[in-house]
C-alpha positions in Angstrom: 3.7 3.1 21.3 6.9 5.0 20.2 8.5 4.0 16.8 11.8 2.5 16.6 12.6 4.5 13.6 10.9 7.6 12.4 12.3 9.1 9.1 10.9 11.8 6.8 12.1 13.1 3.6 10.9 15.7 1.0 11.9 15.6 -2.8 10.8 17.4 -5.9 9.7 15.4 -8.9 9.5 16.8 -12.4 6.1 15.2 -13.1 2.5 16.7 -12.4 1.0 15.6 -9.1 -1.7 13.6 -10.6 0.8 11.3 -12.6 3.0 11.0 -9.4 -0.2 10.0 -7.4 -1.3 7.3 -10.1 2.3 5.9 -10.0 2.4 5.5 -6.2 -1.1 4.1 -5.8 -0.4 1.3 -8.3 1.3 -1.0 -5.7 2.2 -3.8 -8.2 4.1 -1.4 -10.6 5.4 0.6 -7.5 7.3 -2.2 -6.1 8.5 -3.7 -9.5 9.9 -0.2 -10.2 11.7 0.0 -7.0 13.3 -3.3 -6.9 17.0 -3.6 -7.0 19.1 -6.7 -7.6 16.9 -9.2 -6.3 13.3 -9.5 -7.5 10.3 -8.7 -5.5 7.2 -10.7 -5.6 4.0 -9.0 -5.3 0.8 -10.9 -4.9 -2.6 -9.2 -4.5 -4.6 -10.5 -1.5 -7.6 -8.4 -1.6 -9.4 -5.7 -3.6 -10.4 -5.1 -7.2 -8.5 -3.8 -10.2 -8.6 -0.2 -9.0 -6.6 0.6 -5.8 -8.8 1.5 -2.9 -8.5 1.8 1.0 -8.3 -1.6 2.6 -6.6 -3.4 -0.5 -3.9 -5.7 0.7 -0.7 -7.2 -1.0 1.8 -9.8 0.0 5.2 -8.5 -0.9 8.4 -10.7 -0.6 11.9 -10.8 -1.7 15.6 -11.5 -0.7 17.3 -9.2 1.6 20.7 -9.2 3.2 19.2 -11.0 6.1 17.5 -13.6 4.0 13.9 -13.9 2.4 11.5 -11.5 4.0 7.7 -11.0 3.5 5.2 -8.6 4.5 1.5 -7.5 4.0 1.1 -4.1 2.6 -2.5 -2.5 3.2 -3.6 0.8 1.9 -4.9 2.9 4.8 -5.5 6.4 3.2 -6.1 7.2 -0.6 -7.0 10.9 -1.4 -6.2 11.6 -5.0 -4.1 13.4 -5.9 -2.8 14.7 -2.7 -2.0 11.6 -0.3 -1.5 8.0 0.1 -0.7 6.0 3.2 0.0 2.3 3.7 1.0 0.0 6.6 3.2 -3.0 6.2 3.3 -5.9 8.6 5.8 -8.8 8.7 8.5 -10.2 10.8 7.3 -8.9 14.0 7.5 -5.3 12.8 4.8 -2.8 11.6 5.8 0.1 9.3 3.4 3.1 8.7 4.2 5.0 5.5 2.5 8.4 4.7 3.2 10.4 1.4 1.8 13.9 0.7 2.0 15.1 -2.8 1.9 18.8 -3.3 1.7 20.4 -6.9 4.5 22.8 -7.9 3.0 24.4 -11.0 1.6 22.1 -13.7 4.5 20.1 -14.6 6.2 19.2 -11.2 5.2 18.2 -7.5 6.8 18.0 -4.2 6.6 14.6 -2.6 7.0 14.4 1.3 7.2 11.0 2.7 7.4 9.7 6.2 8.2 6.2 7.5 7.6 4.9 11.0 8.6 1.5 12.1 7.2 -0.1 15.2 8.0 -3.3 17.2 4.9 -5.5 16.8 6.0 -8.7 18.6 7.9 -9.6 21.8 11.0 -10.6 19.6 11.0 -7.3 17.9 10.9 -5.5 21.0 13.7 -7.4 22.5 15.6 -6.6 19.3 14.8 -2.9 19.5 18.1 -1.7 20.8 19.9 -3.3 17.9 17.6 -2.0 15.3 18.0 1.4 16.7 21.8 1.1 16.0 20.9 0.6 12.5 18.8 3.9 12.4 21.1 5.9 10.1 21.4 3.0 7.7 17.6 2.6 7.4 17.0 6.2 7.0 19.5 6.5 4.2 17.9 3.3 2.6 14.6 5.2 2.8 16.2 8.3 1.2 17.7 6.1 -1.6 14.2 4.5 -2.2 12.7 7.9 -2.7 15.4 8.9 -5.1 14.9 5.7 -7.0 11.1 6.4 -7.2 12.0 10.0 -8.5 14.1 8.7 -11.1 11.6 6.1 -12.5 8.9 8.6 -12.4 10.9 11.2 -14.1 11.9 8.6 -16.8 8.3 7.6 -17.6 7.1 9.3 -20.9 
């Protein structure tokens, strides 16, 4: 299945790779740090206190199009080099992969890729309209990574 949206971005973070991995693998804190004006609710659906492959969360919040909700599941966790998760909701499936490469002992390079697929008939019918917003979605993905960078670098 071909993705509706496929965007990738690489940024440098002035924090060690291990520290960036720990922050990205903590889904509760990650979404709390990335929220903007409207609050995001994160509810753990499965898994224990430590994040592991297969753990799931329900994430919901208000967007311009109304209240949206999705289920986030960790699909890959290789400390401290990579994390991947899939998000399902509103007829769409998003697959996000993050690779973390150390740059010395005090910084790392974060390479992220996000692919969005139509996962329902309704979403497939809306695909041409979603593709019209491709640039806006890609810009939003870049802003999200920059916000993560700022929050990670602000941590002491």
